[in-house]
BAROZA-188237 format. One line per field, with one value per atom (N, C-alpha, C): residue number from 1; atom name; x, y, z. Coordinates in nm, 4 decimals, padded with zeros to 6 digits. Layout:
roba	NUM:...
roti	CA:...
c1	X:...
c2	Y:...
c3	Z:...
***
This chain:
roba	1:1:1:2:2:2:3:3:3:4:4:4:5:5:5:6:6:6:7:7:7:8:8:8:9:9:9:10:10:10:11:11:11:12:12:12:13:13:13:14:14:14:15:15:15:16:16:16:17:17:17:18:18:18:19:19:19:20:20:20:21:21:21:22:22:22:23:23:23:24:24:24:25:25:25:26:26:26:27:27:27:28:28:28:29:29:29:30:30:30:31:31:31:32:32:32:33:33:33:34:34:34:35:35:35:36:36:36:37:37:37:38:38:38:39:39:39:40:40:40:41:41:41:42:42:42:43:43:43:44:44:44:45:45:45:46:46:46:47:47:47:48:48:48:49:49:49:50:50:50:51:51:51:52:52:52:53:53:53:54:54:54:55:55:55:56:56:56:57:57:57:58:58:58:59:59:59:60:60:60:61:61:61:62:62:62:63:63:63:64:64:64:65:65:65:66:66:66:67:67:67:68:68:68:69:69:69:70:70:70:71:71:71:72:72:72:73:73:73:74:74:74:75:75:75:76:76:76:77:77:77:78:78:78:79:79:79:80:80:80:81:81:81:82:82:82:83:83:83:84:84:84:85:85:85:86:86:86:87:87:87:88:88:88:89:89:89:90:90:90:91:91:91:92:92:92:93:93:93:94:94:94:95:95:95:96:96:96:97:97:97:98:98:98:99:99:99:100:100:100:101:101:101:102:102:102:103:103:103:104:104:104:105:105:105:106:106:106:107:107:107:108:108:108:109:109:109:110:110:110:111:111:111:112:112:112:113:113:113:114:114:114:115:115:115:116:116:116:117:117:117:118:118:118:119:119:119:120:120:120:121:121:121:122:122:122:123:123:123:124:124:124:125:125:125:126:126:126:127:127:127:128:128:128:129:129:129:130:130:130:131:131:131:132:132:132:133:133:133:134:134:134:135:135:135:136:136:136:137:137:137:138:138:138:139:139:139:140:140:140:141:141:141:142:142:142:143:143:143:144:144:144:145:145:145:146:146:146:147:147:147:148:148:148:149:149:149:150:150:150:151:151:151:152:152:152:153:153:153:154:154:154:155:155:155:156:156:156:157:157:157:158:158:158:159:159:159:160:160:160:161:161:161:162:162:162:163:163:163:164:164:164:165:165:165:166:166:166:167:167:167:168:168:168:169:169:169:170:170:170:171:171:171:172:172:172:173:173:173:174:174:174:175:175:175:176:176:176:177:177:177:178:178:178:179:179:179:180:180:180:181:181:181:182:182:182:183:183:183:184:184:184:185:185:185:186:186:186:187:187:187:188:188:188:189:189:189:190:190:190:191:191:191:192:192:192:193:193:193:194:194:194:195:195:195:196:196:196:197:197:197:198:198:198:199:199:199:200:200:200:201:201:201:202:202:202:203:203:203:204:204:204:205:205:205:206:206:206:207:207:207:208:208:208:209:209:209:210:210:210:211:211:211:212:212:212:213:213:213:214:214:214:215:215:215:216:216:216:217:217:217:218:218:218:219:219:219:220:220:220:221:221:221:222:222:222:223:223:223:224:224:224:225:225:225:226:226:226:227:227:227:228:228:228:229:229:229:230:230:230:231:231:231:232:232:232:233:233:233:234:234:234:235:235:235
roti	N:CA:C:N:CA:C:N:CA:C:N:CA:C:N:CA:C:N:CA:C:N:CA:C:N:CA:C:N:CA:C:N:CA:C:N:CA:C:N:CA:C:N:CA:C:N:CA:C:N:CA:C:N:CA:C:N:CA:C:N:CA:C:N:CA:C:N:CA:C:N:CA:C:N:CA:C:N:CA:C:N:CA:C:N:CA:C:N:CA:C:N:CA:C:N:CA:C:N:CA:C:N:CA:C:N:CA:C:N:CA:C:N:CA:C:N:CA:C:N:CA:C:N:CA:C:N:CA:C:N:CA:C:N:CA:C:N:CA:C:N:CA:C:N:CA:C:N:CA:C:N:CA:C:N:CA:C:N:CA:C:N:CA:C:N:CA:C:N:CA:C:N:CA:C:N:CA:C:N:CA:C:N:CA:C:N:CA:C:N:CA:C:N:CA:C:N:CA:C:N:CA:C:N:CA:C:N:CA:C:N:CA:C:N:CA:C:N:CA:C:N:CA:C:N:CA:C:N:CA:C:N:CA:C:N:CA:C:N:CA:C:N:CA:C:N:CA:C:N:CA:C:N:CA:C:N:CA:C:N:CA:C:N:CA:C:N:CA:C:N:CA:C:N:CA:C:N:CA:C:N:CA:C:N:CA:C:N:CA:C:N:CA:C:N:CA:C:N:CA:C:N:CA:C:N:CA:C:N:CA:C:N:CA:C:N:CA:C:N:CA:C:N:CA:C:N:CA:C:N:CA:C:N:CA:C:N:CA:C:N:CA:C:N:CA:C:N:CA:C:N:CA:C:N:CA:C:N:CA:C:N:CA:C:N:CA:C:N:CA:C:N:CA:C:N:CA:C:N:CA:C:N:CA:C:N:CA:C:N:CA:C:N:CA:C:N:CA:C:N:CA:C:N:CA:C:N:CA:C:N:CA:C:N:CA:C:N:CA:C:N:CA:C:N:CA:C:N:CA:C:N:CA:C:N:CA:C:N:CA:C:N:CA:C:N:CA:C:N:CA:C:N:CA:C:N:CA:C:N:CA:C:N:CA:C:N:CA:C:N:CA:C:N:CA:C:N:CA:C:N:CA:C:N:CA:C:N:CA:C:N:CA:C:N:CA:C:N:CA:C:N:CA:C:N:CA:C:N:CA:C:N:CA:C:N:CA:C:N:CA:C:N:CA:C:N:CA:C:N:CA:C:N:CA:C:N:CA:C:N:CA:C:N:CA:C:N:CA:C:N:CA:C:N:CA:C:N:CA:C:N:CA:C:N:CA:C:N:CA:C:N:CA:C:N:CA:C:N:CA:C:N:CA:C:N:CA:C:N:CA:C:N:CA:C:N:CA:C:N:CA:C:N:CA:C:N:CA:C:N:CA:C:N:CA:C:N:CA:C:N:CA:C:N:CA:C:N:CA:C:N:CA:C:N:CA:C:N:CA:C:N:CA:C:N:CA:C:N:CA:C:N:CA:C:N:CA:C:N:CA:C:N:CA:C:N:CA:C:N:CA:C:N:CA:C:N:CA:C:N:CA:C:N:CA:C:N:CA:C:N:CA:C:N:CA:C:N:CA:C:N:CA:C:N:CA:C:N:CA:C:N:CA:C:N:CA:C:N:CA:C:N:CA:C:N:CA:C:N:CA:C:N:CA:C:N:CA:C:N:CA:C:N:CA:C:N:CA:C:N:CA:C:N:CA:C:N:CA:C:N:CA:C:N:CA:C:N:CA:C:N:CA:C:N:CA:C:N:CA:C:N:CA:C:N:CA:C:N:CA:C:N:CA:C:N:CA:C:N:CA:C:N:CA:C:N:CA:C:N:CA:C:N:CA:C:N:CA:C:N:CA:C
c1	03.5517:03.4546:03.5242:03.6186:03.6918:03.7783:03.8323:03.9129:03.8300:03.7036:03.6149:03.5789:03.5531:03.5223:03.6427:03.7610:03.8815:03.8991:03.8655:03.8754:03.7775:03.6557:03.5576:03.6024:03.6634:03.7107:03.8236:03.9130:04.0213:03.9698:03.8674:03.8104:03.7433:03.6670:03.5972:03.6944:03.8100:03.9072:03.9965:04.0001:04.0863:04.0327:04.1229:04.0843:03.9975:04.0201:03.9413:03.7953:03.7654:03.6256:03.5519:03.6181:03.5565:03.5322:03.6234:03.6049:03.4841:03.4656:03.3487:03.2202:03.2212:03.1014:03.0722:03.1761:03.1574:03.1052:03.1624:03.1162:02.9729:02.9393:02.8024:02.7008:02.7348:02.6426:02.6264:02.7353:02.7273:02.6437:02.6599:02.5805:02.4322:02.4014:02.2618:02.2002:02.2741:02.2238:02.1986:02.2909:02.2751:02.1575:02.1393:02.0283:01.8949:01.8830:01.7605:01.7343:01.8398:01.8310:01.7686:01.8131:01.7615:01.6223:01.5943:01.4596:01.3573:01.3946:01.3053:01.2744:01.3758:01.3577:01.2646:01.2861:01.2046:01.0585:01.0352:00.8976:00.8288:00.9046:00.8455:00.7974:00.8801:00.8407:00.7222:00.7229:00.6125:00.4821:00.4881:00.3676:00.3072:00.3929:00.3430:00.2852:00.3530:00.3036:00.1652:00.1452:00.0147:-00.0915:-00.0559:-00.1533:-00.1952:-00.1007:-00.1350:-00.2032:-00.1892:-00.2566:-00.3942:-00.4443:-00.5754:-00.6848:-00.6773:-00.7769:-00.7770:-00.6600:-00.6511:-00.7174:-00.6926:-00.7539:-00.9057:-00.9549:-01.0996:-01.1585:-01.0876:-01.1378:-01.1452:-01.0433:-01.0458:-01.1508:-01.1709:-01.2688:-01.4084:-01.4437:-01.5772:-01.5971:-01.4905:-01.5016:-01.5346:-01.5166:-01.5441:-01.6952:-01.7432:-01.8854:-01.9111:-01.8061:-01.8180:-01.7766:-01.8631:-01.8376:-01.7137:-01.6922:-01.5771:-01.4468:-01.4414:-01.3197:-01.2940:-01.3992:-01.3839:-01.3344:-01.3878:-01.3445:-01.1976:-01.1559:-01.0157:-00.9239:-00.9647:-00.8850:-00.8658:-00.9730:-00.9647:-00.8876:-00.9026:-00.8284:-00.6790:-00.6409:-00.4986:-00.4420:-00.5175:-00.4723:-00.4550:-00.5541:-00.5496:-00.4324:-00.4149:-00.3086:-00.1704:-00.1503:-00.0187:00.0158:-00.0795:-00.0528:-00.0247:-00.1088:-00.0905:00.0396:00.0710:00.1940:00.3166:00.3165:00.4316:00.4499:00.3394:00.3487:00.3967:00.3434:00.3843:00.5319:00.5782:00.7172:00.8129:00.7735:00.8589:00.8764:00.7675:00.7759:00.8474:00.8197:00.8813:01.0325:01.0776:01.2212:01.2820:01.2025:01.2542:01.2862:01.2305:01.2616:01.4110:01.4744:01.6180:01.7005:01.6423:01.7136:01.7266:01.6376:01.6376:01.7309:01.8499:01.9566:02.0753:02.1098:02.2180:02.3500:02.3752:02.4996:02.5108:02.3955:02.3973:02.4531:02.4331:02.4770:02.6287:02.7006:02.8462:02.8991:02.8172:02.8623:02.8323:02.7180:02.6732:02.6221:02.6498:02.6093:02.4592:02.3917:02.2472:02.2177:02.1284:02.0917:02.0075:02.0646:01.9958:01.9594:01.8376:01.7309:01.6334:01.6719:01.5775:01.5194:01.6058:01.5568:01.4642:01.5050:01.4121:01.2862:01.2970:01.1775:01.0818:01.1360:01.0512:00.9782:01.0467:00.9819:00.8686:00.8891:00.7844:00.6604:00.6780:00.5631:00.4875:00.5578:00.4884:00.4142:00.4688:00.3957:00.2708:00.2786:00.1589:00.0533:00.1000:00.0067:-00.0647:00.0082:-00.0552:-00.1573:-00.1256:-00.2221:-00.3469:-00.3287:-00.4434:-00.5285:-00.4647:-00.5411:-00.6217:-00.5700:-00.6445:-00.7646:-00.7450:-00.8486:-00.9561:-00.9205:-01.0151:-01.0184:-01.1326:-01.1465:-01.1060:-00.9812:-00.9288:-00.9872:-01.0471:-01.1065:-01.2481:-01.3089:-01.4420:-01.4383:-01.3431:-01.3287:-01.2245:-01.2672:-01.1757:-01.0733:-01.1136:-01.0187:-00.9101:-00.9489:-00.8507:-00.7603:-00.8155:-00.7340:-00.6294:-00.6666:-00.5688:-00.4593:-00.4964:-00.3965:-00.3023:-00.3573:-00.2748:-00.1747:-00.2212:-00.1316:-00.0207:-00.0560:00.0430:00.1467:00.1016:00.1947:00.2906:00.2372:00.3225:00.4212:00.3752:00.4630:00.5772:00.5461:00.6509:00.7489:00.6955:00.7827:00.8744:00.8193:00.9009:01.0036:00.9671:01.0614:01.1793:01.1517:01.2595:01.3506:01.2923:01.3719:01.4551:01.3988:01.4725:01.5915:01.5713:01.6825:01.7939:01.7556:01.8552:01.9365:01.8686:01.9368:02.0137:01.9472:02.0058:02.1069:02.0732:02.1548:02.2539:02.2425:02.3370:02.4209:02.3573:02.4351:02.4975:02.4368:02.4932:02.5507:02.5855:02.6444:02.7781:02.8018:02.9320:03.0495:03.0298:03.1360:03.1652:03.0630:03.0808:03.1665:03.1448:03.2226:03.3682:03.3874:03.5238:03.5969:03.5287:03.5895:03.6193:03.5408:03.5633:03.6688:03.7294:03.8367:03.8000:03.6732:03.6305:03.6395:03.7033:03.7249:03.6066:03.5414:03.4313:03.4692:03.4766:03.5218:03.4320:03.4930:03.4276:03.3523:03.3722:03.3050:03.4110:03.3933:03.4871:03.4095:03.4807:03.4176:03.4110:03.4506:03.4463:03.3021:03.2784:03.1443:03.1157:03.1977:03.1755:03.0778:03.0235:02.9252:02.8143:02.6968:02.5837:02.6155:02.6893:02.7222:02.8088:02.9044:02.9900:02.9137:02.8120:02.7298:02.6519:02.5894:02.5144:02.6058:02.7247:02.8196:02.8706:02.8935:02.9557:02.8552:02.7371:02.6444:02.5326:02.4969:02.3817:02.4181:02.5465:02.5929:02.6078:02.5444:02.5454:02.6855:02.7710:02.9069:02.9898:02.9712:03.0509:02.9985:02.8695:02.8110:02.7330:02.8031:02.7324:02.6406:02.6674:02.5831:02.4422:02.4301:02.2965:02.2323:02.3119:02.2574:02.1868:02.2533:02.1948:02.0752:02.0817:01.9659:01.8488:01.8785:01.7730:01.7095:01.7923:01.7396:01.6424:01.6793:01.5917:01.4548:01.4579:01.3323:01.2467:01.3071:01.2296:01.1820:01.2594:01.2165:01.0970:01.0959:00.9798:00.8558:00.8709:00.7575:00.7073:00.8007:00.7601:00.6866:00.7330:00.6647:00.5252:00.5080:00.3745:00.2791:00.3289:00.2445:00.2086:00.3075:00.2792:00.1827:00.1970:00.1046:-00.0380:-00.0530:-00.1882:-00.2474:-00.1666:-00.2164:-00.2595:-00.1799:-00.2168:-00.3433:-00.3541:-00.4744:-00.5988:-00.5851:-00.6982:-00.7391:-00.6392:-00.6701:-00.7438:-00.7013:-00.7695:-00.9116:-00.9322:-01.0669:-01.1579:-01.1043:-01.1852:-01.2170:-01.1175:-01.1421:-01.2487:-01.2411:-01.3403:-01.4784:-01.4849:-01.6131:-01.6741:-01.5927:-01.6430:-01.6875:-01.6142:-01.6533:-01.7857:-01.8060:-01.9316:-02.0480:-02.0269:-02.1353:-02.1659:-02.0634:-02.0847:-02.1610:-02.1663:-02.2382:-02.3887:-02.4622:-02.6071:-02.6747:-02.7788:-02.8526:-02.9261:-02.9313:-03.0012:-03.1491:-03.2056:-03.3481:-03.4315:-03.5337:-03.6245:-03.7239:-03.7469:-03.8445:-03.9837
c2	07.6224:07.5262:07.3975:07.3481:07.2276:07.2497:07.3730:07.4041:07.4020:07.4508:07.4504:07.3070:07.2212:07.0815:07.0123:07.0442:06.9862:07.0278:07.1548:07.2024:07.1276:07.1044:07.0317:06.8882:06.8249:06.6885:06.6826:06.7819:06.7856:06.8130:06.8991:06.9316:06.8100:06.7360:06.6190:06.5078:06.5047:06.4005:06.4382:06.5657:06.6109:06.5723:06.5683:06.5315:06.6379:06.7654:06.8716:06.8650:06.7957:06.7780:06.6936:06.5911:06.5084:06.5891:06.6798:06.7644:06.8557:06.9075:06.9918:06.9109:06.7902:06.7062:06.6725:06.6385:06.6062:06.7261:06.8430:06.9645:06.9983:06.9776:07.0065:06.9139:06.7856:06.6904:06.7200:06.7558:06.7894:06.9149:07.0135:07.1353:07.1061:07.0187:06.9831:06.9117:06.8167:06.7448:06.8398:06.9324:07.0271:07.1203:07.1632:07.2526:07.1824:07.0579:06.9811:06.9615:06.9347:06.9132:07.0334:07.1526:07.2733:07.3101:07.2793:07.3039:07.2178:07.0937:07.0078:07.0720:07.1244:07.1899:07.3109:07.3949:07.5153:07.4793:07.3844:07.3478:07.2777:07.2013:07.1352:07.2390:07.3381:07.4435:07.5224:07.5456:07.6204:07.5420:07.4107:07.3281:07.3338:07.3246:07.3331:07.4711:07.5744:07.7108:07.7296:07.6739:07.6851:07.6078:07.4900:07.4081:07.4725:07.5223:07.5815:07.7170:07.7804:07.9079:07.8897:07.7670:07.7393:07.8213:07.8353:07.9160:08.0604:08.1147:08.2518:08.2635:08.1675:08.1712:08.1614:08.0795:08.0680:08.1978:08.2619:08.3868:08.4976:08.5051:08.6046:08.5684:08.4383:08.3931:08.4450:08.4510:08.4960:08.6458:08.7198:08.8638:08.9012:08.8065:08.8354:08.8351:08.9411:08.9494:08.8977:08.8904:08.8407:08.6943:08.6080:08.4644:08.4307:08.5003:08.4714:08.4983:08.6088:08.6413:08.5372:08.4923:08.3897:08.2590:08.2207:08.0973:08.1053:08.2186:08.2346:08.2276:08.2924:08.2924:08.1494:08.0719:07.9355:07.8446:07.8658:07.7859:07.8117:07.9365:07.9692:07.8937:07.8895:07.8170:07.6684:07.6074:07.4646:07.4328:07.5147:07.4889:07.5031:07.6078:07.6299:07.5190:07.4803:07.3742:07.2415:07.2063:07.0797:07.0801:07.1923:07.1999:07.1820:07.2432:07.2296:07.0855:07.0169:06.8769:06.7893:06.8100:06.7313:06.7537:06.8780:06.9076:06.8444:06.8414:06.7750:06.6279:06.5613:06.4196:06.4006:06.4866:06.4752:06.4921:06.5962:06.6175:06.5169:06.4748:06.3837:06.2456:06.2080:06.0766:06.0654:06.1795:06.1775:06.1419:06.1521:06.1145:05.9626:05.8898:05.7439:05.6812:05.7365:05.6789:05.6540:05.5294:05.5032:05.5682:05.5847:05.6476:05.7921:05.8573:05.9969:06.0113:05.9099:05.9191:05.9279:05.8791:05.8851:06.0205:06.0959:06.2222:06.3421:06.3366:06.4558:06.4171:06.5034:06.4757:06.4907:06.3790:06.3761:06.3201:06.3835:06.3365:06.2108:06.1006:05.9715:05.9264:05.8795:05.8562:05.9735:06.0916:06.2025:06.2460:06.2684:06.3193:06.2206:06.0952:06.0036:05.9735:05.9704:05.9464:06.0650:06.1865:06.3040:06.2987:06.2498:06.2328:06.1312:06.0266:05.9268:05.9890:06.0750:06.1377:06.2266:06.2908:06.3690:06.2774:06.1596:06.0646:06.0144:05.9954:05.9577:06.0686:06.1932:06.3061:06.3080:06.2764:06.2728:06.1601:06.0457:05.9357:05.9761:06.0475:06.0953:06.1910:06.2763:06.3675:06.2909:06.1757:06.0938:06.0262:05.9758:05.8941:05.9772:06.0926:06.1714:06.3154:06.3789:06.5215:06.5984:06.6381:06.6996:06.8378:06.9003:07.0327:07.0233:06.9060:06.8853:06.8009:06.7124:06.6234:06.6835:06.7312:06.7963:06.6986:06.5765:06.4785:06.4494:06.4333:06.4119:06.5329:06.6532:06.7739:06.7789:06.7341:06.7302:06.6280:06.5141:06.4156:06.4694:06.5432:06.6028:06.7018:06.7846:06.8796:06.8069:06.6985:06.6224:06.5588:06.4980:06.4333:06.5335:06.6475:06.7490:06.8081:06.8293:06.8872:06.7933:06.6650:06.5682:06.5564:06.5507:06.5403:06.6599:06.7808:06.9013:06.9091:06.8636:06.8644:06.7708:06.6528:06.5586:06.6147:06.6774:06.7372:06.8528:06.9310:07.0425:06.9921:06.8852:06.8272:06.7830:06.7210:06.6727:06.7872:06.8949:07.0054:07.0920:07.1353:07.2338:07.1710:07.0532:06.9972:06.8896:06.8449:06.7447:06.8009:06.8366:06.8844:07.0210:07.1020:07.2319:07.2296:07.1118:07.0927:07.1672:07.2475:07.3143:07.2175:07.0964:06.9968:06.9569:06.9566:06.9292:07.0375:07.1625:07.2729:07.2646:07.2233:07.2072:07.0983:06.9871:06.8773:06.9184:07.0118:07.0578:07.1652:07.2039:07.3020:07.4390:07.4611:07.5896:07.5861:07.6833:07.6852:07.7497:07.6745:07.7249:07.7101:07.8169:07.8078:07.7174:07.6491:07.5659:07.4467:07.4151:07.3005:07.2039:07.0772:06.9754:06.8579:06.7682:06.6514:06.5330:06.5508:06.4412:06.4168:06.2962:06.2590:06.3080:06.3989:06.4517:06.5663:06.6075:06.7152:06.6778:06.7401:06.7033:06.7185:06.8233:06.8418:06.7260:06.6828:06.5719:06.4419:06.4213:06.3008:06.2986:06.4108:06.4185:06.3995:06.4592:06.4496:06.3067:06.2377:06.1052:05.9956:06.0005:05.8871:05.9052:06.0286:06.0504:06.1147:06.1361:06.1868:06.0686:06.0767:05.9638:05.9317:06.0323:06.0085:05.9376:05.9760:05.9192:05.7845:05.7593:05.6359:05.5647:05.4952:05.4276:05.3163:05.2603:05.1518:05.2002:05.3103:05.3634:05.4150:05.4594:05.5096:05.3993:05.2851:05.1786:05.1148:05.0978:05.0421:05.1398:05.2689:05.3695:05.3686:05.3480:05.3406:05.2242:05.1069:04.9899:05.0170:05.0688:05.0882:05.1962:05.3110:05.4238:05.3974:05.3218:05.2901:05.1959:05.1022:05.0134:05.0932:05.1885:05.2727:05.3561:05.4084:05.4840:05.3959:05.2719:05.1794:05.1444:05.1307:05.1023:05.2181:05.3409:05.4580:05.4641:05.4373:05.4372:05.3278:05.2096:05.1004:05.1324:05.1995:05.2380:05.3412:05.4329:05.5329:05.4670:05.3719:05.3012:05.2186:05.1553:05.0792:05.1668:05.2867:05.3792:05.4182:05.4438:05.4788:05.3644:05.2414:05.1260:05.1141:05.1388:05.1329:05.2372:05.3584:05.4622:05.4270:05.3688:05.3287:05.2202:05.1225:05.0152:05.0697:05.1663:05.2248:05.3019:05.3775:05.4527:05.3584:05.2495:05.1530:05.0870:05.0613:04.9995:05.0929:05.2232:05.3201:05.3416:05.3249:05.3474:05.2349:05.1185:05.0067:05.0310:05.0007:05.0215:04.9245:04.9713:04.8879:04.7767:04.6569:04.5455:04.5748:04.5409:04.5640:04.4550:04.4968:04.4021:04.3486:04.2187:04.1555:04.1670
c3	02.2978:02.3496:02.3963:02.3102:02.3464:02.4697:02.4808:02.5982:02.7251:02.7192:02.8352:02.8740:02.7736:02.8013:02.8645:02.8152:02.8731:03.0183:03.0471:03.1849:03.2756:03.2264:03.3062:03.3327:03.2313:03.2500:03.3516:03.3449:03.4411:03.5821:03.5896:03.7203:03.7831:03.6997:03.7522:03.7899:03.7249:03.7556:03.8735:03.9103:04.0184:04.1549:04.2520:04.3882:04.4526:04.4114:04.4708:04.4296:04.3186:04.2795:04.3823:04.4344:04.5378:04.6649:04.6951:04.8122:04.7950:04.6741:04.6470:04.6616:04.6085:04.6181:04.7634:04.8394:04.9808:05.0585:05.0319:05.1009:05.0624:04.9338:04.8898:04.9525:04.9634:05.0260:05.1739:05.2416:05.3831:05.4054:05.3164:05.3264:05.3058:05.2096:05.1836:05.3029:05.3609:05.4773:05.5942:05.6151:05.7247:05.7006:05.5749:05.5419:05.5643:05.5192:05.5395:05.6884:05.7624:05.9065:05.9757:05.9399:06.0042:05.9526:05.8277:05.7758:05.8501:05.8818:05.9594:06.0933:06.1577:06.2877:06.2763:06.1752:06.1579:06.1308:06.0417:06.0088:06.1259:06.2055:06.3215:06.4235:06.4508:06.5446:06.4888:06.3584:06.2960:06.3048:06.2861:06.2944:06.4344:06.5361:06.6739:06.7011:06.6518:06.6728:06.6107:06.4919:06.4276:06.5044:06.5535:06.6241:06.7561:06.8326:06.9626:06.9470:06.8306:06.8069:06.7434:06.7425:06.6828:06.7500:06.8823:06.9524:06.9063:06.8801:06.8288:06.6925:06.6040:06.4720:06.4815:06.5735:06.5915:06.6467:06.7384:06.7967:06.6914:06.6066:06.4995:06.3955:06.3745:06.2758:06.3071:06.4352:06.4750:06.4525:06.4306:06.4101:06.2665:06.1754:06.0350:06.0125:05.9514:05.9162:05.7749:05.6955:05.5590:05.5555:05.5042:05.5038:05.4214:05.3109:05.2258:05.3003:05.3724:05.4482:05.5568:05.6233:05.7266:05.6668:05.5514:05.4865:05.4464:05.3924:05.3526:05.4745:05.5835:05.7059:05.7592:05.7600:05.8111:05.7162:05.5857:05.4883:05.5010:05.5250:05.5427:05.6627:05.7725:05.8908:05.8613:05.7972:05.7674:05.6743:05.5710:05.4742:05.5369:05.6157:05.6756:05.7744:05.8563:05.9527:05.8832:05.7862:05.7152:05.6352:05.5716:05.4922:05.5799:05.6978:05.7879:05.8322:05.8656:05.9085:05.7935:05.6745:05.5590:05.5264:05.5359:05.5033:05.6035:05.7307:05.8298:05.7945:05.7594:05.7240:05.5910:05.4941:05.3619:05.3703:05.4401:05.4558:05.5538:05.6519:05.7529:05.7004:05.5857:05.5288:05.4994:05.4679:05.4391:05.5620:05.6816:05.8036:05.8138:05.7488:05.7593:05.6559:05.6468:05.5655:05.6580:05.6877:05.7823:05.7439:05.6138:05.5721:05.6158:05.6346:05.6778:05.8182:05.9015:06.0405:06.0527:05.9522:05.9559:05.9088:05.8364:05.7793:05.8674:05.9349:06.0059:06.1435:06.2417:06.3805:06.3953:06.4087:06.4271:06.5651:06.6353:06.7680:06.7594:06.7993:06.7927:06.9337:06.9574:06.8583:06.8450:06.8925:06.9036:06.7691:06.6696:06.5417:06.4703:06.4441:06.3743:06.4548:06.5868:06.6679:06.6588:06.6511:06.6303:06.4978:06.3935:06.2629:06.2739:06.3517:06.3716:06.4342:06.5326:06.5961:06.4973:06.4064:06.3039:06.2065:06.1797:06.0951:06.1664:06.2983:06.3743:06.3674:06.3730:06.3646:06.2290:06.1224:05.9905:05.9815:06.0394:06.0410:06.1190:06.2296:06.3069:06.2253:06.1454:06.0597:05.9557:05.9133:05.8180:05.8830:06.0034:06.0673:06.1354:06.1878:06.2665:06.2167:06.2342:06.2055:06.3313:06.3384:06.4600:06.4876:06.3884:06.4104:06.4659:06.4568:06.5122:06.6395:06.6468:06.7620:06.8562:06.9727:07.0653:07.1229:07.1479:07.1987:07.0959:06.9699:06.8641:06.8481:06.8673:06.8578:06.9689:07.0893:07.1981:07.1684:07.1108:07.0742:06.9664:06.8714:06.7665:06.8264:06.9187:06.9846:07.0597:07.1280:07.2037:07.1119:07.0032:06.9110:06.8481:06.8043:06.7426:06.8438:06.9673:07.0691:07.1036:07.1224:07.1534:07.0366:06.9143:06.7979:06.7831:06.7995:06.7887:06.9012:07.0212:07.1338:07.1059:07.0518:07.0199:06.9109:06.8109:06.7034:06.7574:06.8480:06.9082:06.9887:07.0661:07.1425:07.0481:06.9365:06.8417:06.7822:06.7434:06.6759:06.7739:06.8808:06.9717:07.0674:07.1218:07.2283:07.1825:07.0573:07.0081:06.8936:06.7821:06.6680:06.6930:06.7798:06.8167:06.9584:07.0036:07.1352:07.1431:07.2485:07.2608:07.2600:07.3148:07.3086:07.1646:07.0815:06.9395:06.8753:06.9155:06.8604:06.9061:07.0313:07.0817:07.0034:06.9801:06.9052:06.7614:06.7092:06.5735:06.5615:06.6701:06.6646:06.7164:06.7510:06.8047:06.9569:07.0144:07.1588:07.2287:07.3173:07.3976:07.5441:07.6210:07.7601:07.8444:07.9417:08.0432:07.9836:07.8577:07.7954:07.7447:07.7750:07.7296:07.6726:07.6083:07.5480:07.6443:07.7688:07.8648:07.9083:07.9626:08.0079:08.1492:08.1975:08.3314:08.3368:08.2233:08.2201:08.1232:08.1359:08.0473:07.8995:07.8626:07.7214:07.6715:07.7541:07.7150:07.7015:07.7871:07.7784:07.6472:07.6146:07.4896:07.3694:07.3770:07.2652:07.2479:07.3580:07.3524:07.3177:07.3783:07.3691:07.2674:07.2332:07.1455:07.0125:06.9887:06.8603:06.7644:06.6483:06.5552:06.5046:06.4959:06.4484:06.5554:06.6805:06.7889:06.8375:06.8203:06.8728:06.7617:06.6726:06.5631:06.6112:06.7299:06.7799:06.8076:06.8832:06.9114:06.7839:06.6887:06.5626:06.4853:06.4718:06.3901:06.4589:06.5918:06.6622:06.6620:06.6751:06.6656:06.5277:06.4256:06.2892:06.2748:06.3277:06.3162:06.3796:06.5017:06.5760:06.5119:06.4834:06.4298:06.2877:06.2106:06.0745:06.0763:06.1708:06.1859:06.2238:06.3169:06.3568:06.2393:06.1597:06.0414:05.9428:05.9280:05.8385:05.8865:06.0180:06.0728:06.0464:06.0644:06.0370:05.8885:05.8020:05.6589:05.6199:05.6820:05.6531:05.6932:05.8080:05.8514:05.7571:05.7072:05.6132:05.4823:05.4341:05.3119:05.3345:05.4517:05.4831:05.4861:05.5415:05.5438:05.4018:05.3168:05.1774:05.1070:05.1337:05.0734:05.1265:05.2550:05.3119:05.2472:05.2266:05.1625:05.0178:04.9484:04.8095:04.8032:04.8936:04.8952:04.9289:05.0208:05.0581:04.9421:04.8703:04.7545:04.6436:04.6250:04.5220:04.5571:04.6857:04.7286:04.7098:04.7366:04.7167:04.5704:04.4851:04.3419:04.2749:04.3388:04.2789:04.2855:04.1783:04.1809:04.2769:04.3409:04.4350:04.3589:04.4153:04.3469:04.3376:04.2233:04.1989:04.2664:04.3325:04.3976:04.2967:04.3047:04.2137:04.2687
***
């Protein structure tokens, strides 16, 4: 037992332990990054397939089956939007921009659009209000498009692979081609200036969305408290 403890102490004190920690943190950041992309695309897919869910809903003759079908749609769509915002908060750490290639300002701005979509879900019944539903579709589509640009065209940029040691024919890191432009100007590692300014702007927008959500919650609490008060008795 003492020998195992001694081994752990030596491992934690060794330089290779820091390499393991660094590799683990980088792997976690990359995994979260791709999960955001997957959930964003899934949220848009669920939203645009709303008409399909409604068409199938009308085919159910049993009310219980119809209710379950619609609840599944609502839960999956809401869960995907919530997960994008929940995981996306980890993008708003300036230190992350130095470790991993994040498309700036595309990724944090996409998270902002998903936060706007959540605020819209709080303020309006998007399943009853067609105009609100169109706004929800627009917000989710723009947010997912920005996240896709960040993941596919920046972090998976062929110029990024070339710079990392992987040889990709006809692709270079120069600004003479679109891949080189994206790699040079919108990569958070290569352009810390745009990263920090993008952080300031997108973090403020996220704070505004959060403030509106908190304000709505306070309004609902005040409204419920007012309804709970007994009516004054007339003399």
